[in-house]
N, CA, C and O atoms as a MOPAC input file, in Angstrom:
PM7 MOZYME 1SCF
protein

 N     19.07700 1    -4.23900 1    -6.37000 1
 C     18.96500 1    -3.95200 1    -4.95700 1
 C     17.58400 1    -3.34900 1    -4.67000 1
 O     17.09600 1    -2.50300 1    -5.41900 1
 N     16.97100 1    -3.79700 1    -3.58300 1
 C     15.65500 1    -3.30500 1    -3.17900 1
 C     15.76900 1    -1.90200 1    -2.60500 1
 O     16.62600 1    -1.62700 1    -1.76500 1
 N     14.88400 1    -1.00700 1    -3.07400 1
 C     14.81600 1     0.34800 1    -2.52900 1
 C     13.42000 1     0.57400 1    -1.96800 1
 O     12.42900 1     0.37100 1    -2.66900 1
 N     13.33500 1     0.98700 1    -0.72300 1
 C     12.00500 1     1.25100 1    -0.16400 1
 C     11.36200 1     2.43900 1    -0.85700 1
 O     12.03400 1     3.26800 1    -1.47200 1
 N     10.04000 1     2.49800 1    -0.74100 1
 C      9.32200 1     3.64300 1    -1.29900 1
 C      9.89300 1     4.93800 1    -0.75600 1
 O     10.37700 1     4.99500 1     0.37400 1
 N      9.83200 1     5.96500 1    -1.56600 1
 C     10.32300 1     7.28500 1    -1.16800 1
 C      9.41500 1     7.82800 1    -0.06600 1
 O      8.24000 1     8.08900 1    -0.32600 1
 N      9.92500 1     8.00800 1     1.16900 1
 C      9.07500 1     8.48800 1     2.25800 1
 C      8.62500 1     9.93800 1     2.06300 1
 O      7.70900 1    10.39300 1     2.74800 1
 N      9.24700 1    10.66100 1     1.14900 1
 C      8.85500 1    12.05000 1     0.90700 1
 C      7.85000 1    12.18100 1    -0.23600 1
 O      7.30800 1    13.26000 1    -0.47600 1
 N      7.61100 1    11.08500 1    -0.92900 1
 C      6.65500 1    11.08900 1    -2.02600 1
 C      5.24300 1    11.24300 1    -1.46400 1
 O      4.89800 1    10.58100 1    -0.48500 1
 N      4.41900 1    12.11000 1    -2.07000 1
 C      3.03800 1    12.25200 1    -1.57300 1
 C      2.29600 1    10.92700 1    -1.65500 1
 O      2.47800 1    10.15700 1    -2.59900 1
 N      1.46600 1    10.67200 1    -0.66700 1
 C      0.68800 1     9.44700 1    -0.63100 1
 C     -0.37100 1     9.44100 1    -1.72200 1
 O     -0.93300 1    10.48100 1    -2.06800 1
 N     -0.63300 1     8.27100 1    -2.25200 1
 C     -1.70700 1     8.09800 1    -3.22000 1
 C     -3.02700 1     8.20400 1    -2.46400 1
 O     -3.14200 1     7.67800 1    -1.35700 1
 N     -4.01900 1     8.86800 1    -3.03400 1
 C     -5.31300 1     8.94300 1    -2.34800 1
 C     -5.85500 1     7.54600 1    -2.05600 1
 O     -5.73000 1     6.64200 1    -2.88100 1
 N     -6.44600 1     7.37600 1    -0.90200 1
 C     -7.00400 1     6.08400 1    -0.52700 1
 C     -8.32200 1     5.81000 1    -1.24700 1
 O     -8.69300 1     4.65400 1    -1.45100 1
 N     -9.02700 1     6.87300 1    -1.63000 1
 C    -10.29600 1     6.74600 1    -2.33600 1
 C    -10.21600 1     7.59600 1    -3.59800 1
 O     -9.75700 1     8.73700 1    -3.55700 1
 N    -10.66200 1     7.04100 1    -4.71000 1
 C    -10.63000 1     7.79300 1    -5.96200 1
 C    -11.73200 1     8.84200 1    -6.02000 1
 O    -11.59400 1     9.85400 1    -6.70700 1
 N    -12.81300 1     8.60600 1    -5.30900 1
 C    -13.94400 1     9.53100 1    -5.27800 1
 C    -14.34700 1     9.77800 1    -3.83100 1
 O    -14.27700 1     8.87200 1    -3.00000 1
 N    -14.76400 1    10.98700 1    -3.53500 1
 C    -15.20200 1    11.30500 1    -2.18000 1
 C    -16.35100 1    10.43600 1    -1.71000 1
 O    -16.42500 1    10.07300 1    -0.53600 1
 N    -17.25500 1    10.09900 1    -2.63500 1
 C    -18.41100 1     9.30000 1    -2.21800 1
 C    -18.00800 1     7.88600 1    -1.81600 1
 O    -18.74300 1     7.22700 1    -1.08100 1
 N    -16.85500 1     7.40500 1    -2.28300 1
 C    -16.38000 1     6.08300 1    -1.85400 1
 C    -16.15000 1     6.08900 1    -0.34000 1
 O    -16.58700 1     5.18400 1     0.37200 1
 N    -15.46300 1     7.11400 1     0.13000 1
 C    -15.20800 1     7.23600 1     1.57200 1
 C    -16.51400 1     7.42400 1     2.32600 1
 O    -16.69900 1     6.85500 1     3.40100 1
 N    -17.42200 1     8.22000 1     1.76800 1
 C    -18.69800 1     8.46900 1     2.43400 1
 C    -19.52100 1     7.19000 1     2.54500 1
 O    -20.16500 1     6.95300 1     3.56700 1
 N    -19.50200 1     6.36400 1     1.50000 1
 C    -20.27100 1     5.11400 1     1.53000 1
 C    -19.75500 1     4.18700 1     2.63000 1
 O    -20.53900 1     3.60200 1     3.37800 1
 N    -18.44100 1     4.05800 1     2.72100 1
 C    -17.89100 1     3.20000 1     3.77100 1
 C    -18.09300 1     3.81500 1     5.15000 1
 O    -18.24400 1     3.08800 1     6.13200 1
 N    -18.09700 1     5.13700 1     5.23800 1
 C    -18.37000 1     5.79100 1     6.52300 1
 C    -19.81300 1     5.53900 1     6.96200 1
 O    -20.08000 1     5.38400 1     8.15400 1
 N    -20.73700 1     5.49900 1     6.01100 1
 C    -22.13000 1     5.17700 1     6.35100 1
 C    -22.22700 1     3.77000 1     6.93000 1
 O    -22.91400 1     3.54700 1     7.92700 1
 N    -21.53800 1     2.82900 1     6.30300 1
 C    -21.55000 1     1.45400 1     6.81800 1
 C    -20.96400 1     1.41600 1     8.22900 1
 O    -21.51100 1     0.76500 1     9.11900 1
 N    -19.85600 1     2.11400 1     8.42300 1
 C    -19.23500 1     2.15600 1     9.74500 1
 C    -20.17900 1     2.77200 1    10.77500 1
 O    -20.24600 1     2.30400 1    11.91200 1
 N    -20.89800 1     3.80600 1    10.39200 1
 C    -21.83700 1     4.45300 1    11.29900 1
 C    -22.97200 1     3.50100 1    11.68000 1
 O    -23.38400 1     3.46100 1    12.83900 1
 N    -23.47800 1     2.73800 1    10.71100 1
 C    -24.53300 1     1.77000 1    11.01900 1
 C    -24.04500 1     0.72200 1    12.01300 1
 O    -24.78200 1     0.31900 1    12.91300 1
 N    -22.79200 1     0.28000 1    11.84500 1
 C    -22.23000 1    -0.70000 1    12.77000 1
 C    -21.98200 1    -0.06200 1    14.13600 1
 O    -22.37000 1    -0.61500 1    15.16600 1
 N    -21.34000 1     1.09300 1    14.13700 1
 C    -20.99900 1     1.77300 1    15.39300 1
 C    -22.23700 1     2.10000 1    16.22300 1
 O    -22.21100 1     2.01100 1    17.45000 1
 N    -23.31600 1     2.47600 1    15.54900 1
 C    -24.54400 1     2.84400 1    16.26200 1
 C    -25.43800 1     1.65000 1    16.56600 1
 O    -26.51900 1     1.81700 1    17.13100 1
 N    -25.00300 1     0.45200 1    16.20000 1
 C    -25.75200 1    -0.74400 1    16.54900 1
 C    -26.92800 1    -1.05600 1    15.65500 1
 O    -27.72100 1    -1.93800 1    15.98100 1
 N    -27.07200 1    -0.35700 1    14.52600 1
 C    -28.17900 1    -0.67100 1    13.61900 1
 C    -27.96300 1    -2.03400 1    12.96700 1
 O    -28.91700 1    -2.76000 1    12.68900 1
 N    -26.70000 1    -2.36700 1    12.73000 1
 C    -26.31900 1    -3.67400 1    12.19800 1
 C    -25.02800 1    -4.09700 1    12.89300 1
 O    -24.34600 1    -3.28200 1    13.51500 1
 N    -24.70700 1    -5.37500 1    12.77700 1
 C    -23.43200 1    -5.84300 1    13.33700 1
 C    -22.36700 1    -5.83100 1    12.23900 1
 O    -22.68400 1    -5.78500 1    11.05100 1
 N    -21.12200 1    -5.87300 1    12.65200 1
 C    -20.02700 1    -5.94700 1    11.69600 1
 C    -20.15900 1    -7.21800 1    10.84900 1
 O    -19.86000 1    -7.20700 1     9.65500 1
 N    -20.60500 1    -8.30500 1    11.46900 1
 C    -20.78900 1    -9.56100 1    10.73400 1
 C    -21.88500 1    -9.41800 1     9.68100 1
 O    -21.74000 1    -9.91300 1     8.56300 1
 N    -22.99100 1    -8.73800 1    10.03500 1
 C    -24.05900 1    -8.50800 1     9.05600 1
 C    -23.53400 1    -7.69900 1     7.87500 1
 O    -23.85000 1    -7.99700 1     6.72200 1
 N    -22.73300 1    -6.67600 1     8.16400 1
 C    -22.17200 1    -5.85400 1     7.09300 1
 C    -21.25900 1    -6.70100 1     6.20200 1
 O    -21.35800 1    -6.65100 1     4.97600 1
 N    -20.38100 1    -7.47000 1     6.81900 1
 C    -19.45500 1    -8.29600 1     6.04700 1
 C    -20.21100 1    -9.29800 1     5.17600 1
 O    -19.87900 1    -9.48400 1     4.00500 1
 N    -21.21800 1    -9.93600 1     5.74800 1
 C    -22.00300 1   -10.92000 1     4.98900 1
 C    -22.75900 1   -10.26100 1     3.83600 1
 O    -22.80100 1   -10.80200 1     2.73100 1
 N    -23.34800 1    -9.11000 1     4.09000 1
 C    -24.13700 1    -8.42500 1     3.06500 1
 C    -23.24400 1    -7.91200 1     1.94700 1
 O    -23.57700 1    -8.05500 1     0.77100 1
 N    -22.10800 1    -7.31100 1     2.30600 1
 C    -21.17300 1    -6.85100 1     1.27500 1
 C    -20.63100 1    -8.04300 1     0.49600 1
 O    -20.52200 1    -7.98100 1    -0.72800 1
 N    -20.29300 1    -9.12000 1     1.18400 1
 C    -19.81600 1   -10.31700 1     0.50000 1
 C    -20.82400 1   -10.85500 1    -0.48800 1
 O    -20.46400 1   -11.26700 1    -1.59000 1
 N    -22.09700 1   -10.85400 1    -0.09400 1
 C    -23.15400 1   -11.33200 1    -0.98700 1
 C    -23.28400 1   -10.42000 1    -2.21000 1
 O    -23.48200 1   -10.90200 1    -3.32500 1
 N    -23.17400 1    -9.11000 1    -2.00600 1
 C    -23.25100 1    -8.16700 1    -3.12800 1
 C    -22.06700 1    -8.36300 1    -4.07800 1
 O    -22.23200 1    -8.29400 1    -5.29600 1
 N    -20.88200 1    -8.60300 1    -3.52800 1
 C    -19.70200 1    -8.84500 1    -4.36600 1
 C    -19.83200 1   -10.17300 1    -5.11600 1
 O    -19.45900 1   -10.27100 1    -6.28400 1
 N    -20.36300 1   -11.19000 1    -4.43800 1
 C    -20.59700 1   -12.47900 1    -5.10200 1
 C    -21.58000 1   -12.31700 1    -6.26000 1
 O    -21.38000 1   -12.88000 1    -7.33600 1
 N    -22.63000 1   -11.55100 1    -6.03300 1
 C    -23.63100 1   -11.31300 1    -7.07900 1
 C    -22.99800 1   -10.58500 1    -8.26600 1
 O    -23.28400 1   -10.91200 1    -9.41800 1
 N    -22.14800 1    -9.61000 1    -7.99300 1
 C    -21.46400 1    -8.88900 1    -9.07400 1
 C    -20.59700 1    -9.84500 1    -9.88300 1
 O    -20.56500 1    -9.77900 1   -11.11200 1
 N    -19.89800 1   -10.72900 1    -9.18700 1
 C    -19.03800 1   -11.70300 1    -9.87800 1
 C    -19.87600 1   -12.66400 1   -10.72800 1
 O    -19.52500 1   -12.95700 1   -11.87100 1
 N    -20.98400 1   -13.15100 1   -10.16100 1
 C    -21.85600 1   -14.06700 1   -10.90600 1
 C    -22.43900 1   -13.40000 1   -12.14700 1
 O    -22.65200 1   -14.05500 1   -13.16800 1
 N    -22.69500 1   -12.09900 1   -12.05600 1
 C    -23.28500 1   -11.39800 1   -13.19600 1
 C    -22.24000 1   -11.00300 1   -14.23600 1
 O    -22.57700 1   -10.42300 1   -15.26800 1
 N    -20.97200 1   -11.31600 1   -13.96600 1
 C    -19.92300 1   -11.03100 1   -14.93500 1
 C    -19.33200 1    -9.63300 1   -14.84600 1
 O    -18.61900 1    -9.20500 1   -15.75300 1
 N    -19.61700 1    -8.91900 1   -13.76900 1
 C    -19.05100 1    -7.57900 1   -13.60800 1
 C    -17.53200 1    -7.67800 1   -13.50200 1
 O    -17.01700 1    -8.62100 1   -12.90100 1
 N    -16.81200 1    -6.72000 1   -14.07500 1
 C    -15.34700 1    -6.76800 1   -13.99400 1
 C    -14.87100 1    -6.52600 1   -12.56400 1
 O    -15.56600 1    -5.89200 1   -11.77000 1
 N    -13.69500 1    -7.02900 1   -12.24600 1
 C    -13.10800 1    -6.84400 1   -10.92200 1
 C    -12.42200 1    -5.47900 1   -10.88200 1
 O    -11.20800 1    -5.36900 1   -11.04700 1
 N    -13.23000 1    -4.44700 1   -10.65900 1
 C    -12.72300 1    -3.07300 1   -10.65900 1
 C    -13.18700 1    -2.34600 1    -9.40000 1
 O    -14.03400 1    -2.83600 1    -8.65300 1
 N    -12.61700 1    -1.18300 1    -9.18900 1
 C    -13.03800 1    -0.36500 1    -8.04700 1
 C    -14.49800 1     0.05700 1    -8.19800 1
 O    -15.23100 1     0.11200 1    -7.21100 1
 N    -14.92400 1     0.35500 1    -9.41900 1
 C    -16.33500 1     0.71200 1    -9.64100 1
 C    -17.26100 1    -0.42100 1    -9.23100 1
 O    -18.27900 1    -0.19100 1    -8.57800 1
 N    -16.91300 1    -1.63500 1    -9.60900 1
 C    -17.73600 1    -2.78800 1    -9.23100 1
 C    -17.79500 1    -2.92000 1    -7.71400 1
 O    -18.85900 1    -3.17800 1    -7.15000 1
 N    -16.65200 1    -2.74300 1    -7.05300 1
 C    -16.61200 1    -2.85000 1    -5.59300 1
 C    -17.53200 1    -1.81500 1    -4.95200 1
 O    -18.33400 1    -2.15400 1    -4.08300 1
 N    -17.42200 1    -0.55700 1    -5.37300 1
 C    -18.23300 1     0.47000 1    -4.72900 1
 C    -19.70500 1     0.38200 1    -5.11400 1
 O    -20.56200 1     0.80200 1    -4.33700 1
 N    -20.01900 1    -0.14900 1    -6.28700 1
 C    -21.42800 1    -0.41500 1    -6.59800 1
 C    -21.97100 1    -1.49700 1    -5.66800 1
 O    -23.12700 1    -1.43700 1    -5.25000 1
 N    -21.13600 1    -2.48800 1    -5.34400 1
 C    -21.53500 1    -3.52000 1    -4.38200 1
 C    -21.69800 1    -2.91800 1    -2.99300 1
 O    -22.60300 1    -3.30800 1    -2.25500 1
 N    -20.83800 1    -1.97400 1    -2.62600 1
 C    -20.97000 1    -1.29000 1    -1.33900 1
 C    -22.32300 1    -0.58500 1    -1.26100 1
 O    -23.02200 1    -0.68200 1    -0.25200 1
 N    -22.68700 1     0.12000 1    -2.32600 1
 C    -23.98100 1     0.83000 1    -2.33200 1
 C    -25.13000 1    -0.16700 1    -2.24000 1
 O    -26.08200 1     0.04700 1    -1.48900 1
 N    -25.04300 1    -1.25700 1    -3.00400 1
 C    -26.09800 1    -2.28100 1    -2.93400 1
 C    -26.20400 1    -2.84600 1    -1.51900 1
 O    -27.30600 1    -3.02300 1    -1.00100 1
 N    -25.07300 1    -3.12600 1    -0.90300 1
 C    -25.07600 1    -3.66100 1     0.46300 1
 C    -25.63300 1    -2.64200 1     1.45000 1
 O    -26.37300 1    -2.99900 1     2.36700 1
 N    -25.27400 1    -1.36900 1     1.26200 1
 C    -25.81900 1    -0.32400 1     2.13900 1
 C    -27.33900 1    -0.25600 1     2.04100 1
 O    -28.03200 1    -0.12200 1     3.04900 1
 N    -27.84200 1    -0.34900 1     0.82700 1
 C    -29.29700 1    -0.32100 1     0.65400 1
 C    -29.93300 1    -1.51800 1     1.36300 1
 O    -30.96700 1    -1.37800 1     2.01700 1
 N    -29.32700 1    -2.67400 1     1.23600 1
 C    -29.86800 1    -3.87500 1     1.87200 1
 C    -29.87900 1    -3.73900 1     3.38900 1
 O    -30.90500 1    -3.98600 1     4.02400 1
 N    -28.74400 1    -3.34700 1     3.98200 1
 C    -28.70500 1    -3.24600 1     5.44800 1
 C    -29.53500 1    -2.08100 1     5.95900 1
 O    -30.00500 1    -2.10800 1     7.09700 1
 N    -29.72000 1    -1.06700 1     5.13900 1
 C    -30.58100 1     0.04100 1     5.55400 1
 C    -32.01100 1    -0.44200 1     5.69500 1
 O    -32.69300 1    -0.10900 1     6.66500 1
 N    -32.46200 1    -1.22100 1     4.73300 1
 C    -33.83100 1    -1.73900 1     4.77700 1
 C    -34.00700 1    -2.72700 1     5.93000 1
 O    -35.04500 1    -2.72600 1     6.59300 1
 N    -33.00200 1    -3.56800 1     6.17200 1
 C    -33.13900 1    -4.57200 1     7.22000 1
 C    -32.80600 1    -4.03700 1     8.61000 1
 O    -33.27800 1    -4.58500 1     9.60600 1
 N    -31.99800 1    -2.97400 1     8.69600 1
 C    -31.53400 1    -2.50700 1    10.00400 1
 C    -32.10100 1    -1.18700 1    10.47000 1
 O    -31.77000 1    -0.72000 1    11.56000 1
 N    -32.95700 1    -0.57100 1     9.65500 1
 C    -33.54300 1     0.71700 1    10.04000 1
 C    -35.02700 1     0.71900 1     9.69500 1
 O    -35.55700 1    -0.28100 1     9.21000 1
 N    -35.68700 1     1.82700 1     9.94400 1
 C    -37.10700 1     1.96800 1     9.60300 1
 C    -37.31800 1     2.40000 1     8.14800 1
 O    -38.45800 1     2.54000 1     7.70700 1
 N    -36.24200 1     2.61000 1     7.40900 1
 C    -36.33000 1     3.04700 1     6.01700 1
 C    -36.66200 1     1.83200 1     5.14600 1
 O    -36.03700 1     0.77800 1     5.26500 1
 N    -37.63700 1     1.99400 1     4.29000 1
 C    -38.09200 1     0.89400 1     3.43800 1
 C    -37.52900 1     1.04100 1     2.02300 1
 O    -37.10800 1     2.12000 1     1.60700 1
 N    -37.53600 1    -0.09300 1     1.29200 1
 C    -36.98300 1    -0.12400 1    -0.05900 1
 C    -37.65800 1     0.91200 1    -0.96500 1
 O    -36.98600 1     1.56500 1    -1.76400 1
 N    -38.96500 1     1.06300 1    -0.84500 1
 C    -39.68300 1     2.02700 1    -1.70100 1
 C    -39.18900 1     3.45300 1    -1.45400 1
 O    -39.10800 1     4.25300 1    -2.38600 1
 N    -38.86100 1     3.77200 1    -0.20400 1
 C    -38.34300 1     5.10500 1     0.10300 1
 C    -36.98800 1     5.33000 1    -0.55600 1
 O    -36.72200 1     6.40800 1    -1.08600 1
 N    -36.13700 1     4.31600 1    -0.52200 1
 C    -34.82400 1     4.42700 1    -1.16700 1
 C    -35.00200 1     4.60200 1    -2.66700 1
 O    -34.35500 1     5.45300 1    -3.27800 1
 N    -35.88200 1     3.79600 1    -3.26200 1
 C    -36.13600 1     3.88300 1    -4.69900 1
 C    -36.64200 1     5.27900 1    -5.07600 1
 O    -36.18000 1     5.86000 1    -6.05700 1
 N    -37.58200 1     5.81400 1    -4.30500 1
 C    -38.12700 1     7.14400 1    -4.59000 1
 C    -37.05800 1     8.23300 1    -4.44500 1
 O    -37.00500 1     9.16400 1    -5.24800 1
 N    -36.21700 1     8.11300 1    -3.43000 1
 C    -35.16400 1     9.11000 1    -3.21200 1
 C    -34.13000 1     9.06600 1    -4.34000 1
 O    -33.67100 1    10.11000 1    -4.80300 1
 N    -33.76500 1     7.85900 1    -4.78100 1
 C    -32.81300 1     7.72100 1    -5.89000 1
 C    -33.39900 1     8.33800 1    -7.16500 1
 O    -32.69000 1     9.00000 1    -7.92300 1
 N    -34.68600 1     8.11600 1    -7.39200 1
 C    -35.35000 1     8.68400 1    -8.57100 1
 C    -35.34100 1    10.21100 1    -8.49600 1
 O    -35.07200 1    10.87900 1    -9.49500 1
 N    -35.63100 1    10.75900 1    -7.32900 1
 C    -35.63900 1    12.21600 1    -7.16700 1
 C    -34.25200 1    12.80300 1    -7.40800 1
 O    -34.12500 1    13.83500 1    -8.06800 1
 N    -33.20500 1    12.15400 1    -6.87900 1
 C    -31.83200 1    12.63700 1    -7.08800 1
 C    -31.44500 1    12.54600 1    -8.55900 1
 O    -30.79200 1    13.44600 1    -9.08600 1
 N    -31.84400 1    11.46400 1    -9.22500 1
 C    -31.53600 1    11.31500 1   -10.65000 1
 C    -32.20300 1    12.42300 1   -11.45200 1
 O    -31.57300 1    13.03300 1   -12.31600 1
 N    -33.46600 1    12.68200 1   -11.17300 1
 C    -34.17900 1    13.75400 1   -11.88000 1
 C    -33.54000 1    15.10600 1   -11.60700 1
 O    -33.39100 1    15.91800 1   -12.52000 1
 N    -33.16200 1    15.35200 1   -10.36200 1
 C    -32.52000 1    16.62400 1   -10.01600 1
 C    -31.18400 1    16.76500 1   -10.73400 1
 O    -30.86100 1    17.83200 1   -11.25600 1
 N    -30.41300 1    15.68800 1   -10.75700 1
 C    -29.10300 1    15.71200 1   -11.41800 1
 C    -29.25000 1    15.98500 1   -12.91100 1
 O    -28.53900 1    16.81500 1   -13.47700 1
 N    -30.18400 1    15.27400 1   -13.53600 1
 C    -30.35000 1    15.41500 1   -14.98200 1
 C    -30.91700 1    16.77400 1   -15.38400 1
 O    -30.71000 1    17.21500 1   -16.51400 1
 N    -31.62000 1    17.43800 1   -14.48800 1
 C    -32.20700 1    18.74000 1   -14.82400 1
 C    -31.36100 1    19.91900 1   -14.34700 1
 O    -31.76500 1    21.07200 1   -14.50000 1
 N    -30.19600 1    19.64100 1   -13.77200 1
 C    -29.32700 1    20.70800 1   -13.27400 1
 C    -28.34400 1    21.12400 1   -14.35800 1
 O    -27.65100 1    20.28000 1   -14.92500 1
 N    -28.27800 1    22.43600 1   -14.65400 1
 C    -27.30300 1    22.90500 1   -15.65100 1
 C    -25.87100 1    22.60400 1   -15.19400 1
 O    -25.56100 1    22.62800 1   -14.00300 1
 N    -25.01900 1    22.32400 1   -16.17100 1
 C    -23.61100 1    22.02400 1   -15.89100 1
 C    -22.98500 1    23.13400 1   -15.04700 1
 O    -23.16400 1    24.32100 1   -15.31900 1
 N    -22.25500 1    22.71900 1   -14.02800 1
 C    -21.55200 1    23.67100 1   -13.16900 1
 C    -22.37200 1    24.19800 1   -12.02200 1
 O    -21.84900 1    24.91400 1   -11.16800 1
 N    -23.64900 1    23.86200 1   -11.98000 1
 C    -24.51400 1    24.32300 1   -10.91100 1
 C    -24.67600 1    23.22600 1    -9.86600 1
 O    -24.58200 1    22.04500 1   -10.20100 1
 N    -24.91600 1    23.58600 1    -8.61900 1
 C    -25.13200 1    22.54700 1    -7.60600 1
 C    -26.45400 1    21.82800 1    -7.82600 1
 O    -27.44900 1    22.43500 1    -8.22200 1
 N    -26.44800 1    20.54500 1    -7.56600 1
 C    -27.67200 1    19.75200 1    -7.67900 1
 C    -28.48900 1    19.99400 1    -6.41400 1
 O    -27.98200 1    19.86400 1    -5.30000 1
 N    -29.75300 1    20.34700 1    -6.60000 1
 C    -30.64000 1    20.63000 1    -5.46700 1
 C    -31.81900 1    19.67600 1    -5.55200 1
 O    -32.49500 1    19.58000 1    -6.57700 1
 N    -32.04800 1    18.97900 1    -4.45900 1
 C    -33.17800 1    18.06700 1    -4.38700 1
 C    -34.39400 1    18.85600 1    -3.91800 1
 O    -34.34800 1    19.56000 1    -2.91000 1
 N    -35.47700 1    18.72300 1    -4.66900 1
 C    -36.70700 1    19.42300 1    -4.29800 1
 C    -37.20700 1    18.94900 1    -2.94200 1
 O    -36.99700 1    17.79300 1    -2.57500 1
 N    -37.86100 1    19.82200 1    -2.19900 1
 C    -38.44200 1    19.46900 1    -0.91600 1
 C    -39.46200 1    18.35700 1    -1.11200 1
 O    -40.29900 1    18.39700 1    -2.01400 1
 N    -39.36100 1    17.36500 1    -0.23700 1
 C    -40.27700 1    16.23700 1    -0.33400 1
 C    -39.77900 1    15.15300 1    -1.25600 1
 O    -40.45400 1    14.13700 1    -1.42500 1
 N    -38.57600 1    15.34000 1    -1.88300 1
 C    -38.06900 1    14.34500 1    -2.83700 1
 C    -37.24900 1    13.39000 1    -2.19200 1
 O    -36.73600 1    12.47800 1    -2.84100 1

């Protein structure tokens, strides 16, 4: 006999990581503010997912959110005044800050990074 899900059972989190929700919120903000269209977002994310599949990436949540980040970078460059070199430099600065931060301490990005 079929039993429906327990309505008193706590819901499973919709996102495994907070940054997953933040990444999709950034995409939504770009669409809502008119920097890109919903169709541009869908096409760009689809292309990033296709590229992941062609490269042999596994069909996992990590692969999906890496494609989301790749798509965000693409639409940011095409839909805003931010250029690819700026994104690359900012990612490098965050990586350096992360790697030089002692465990348990907040990561702080240096001014100008």
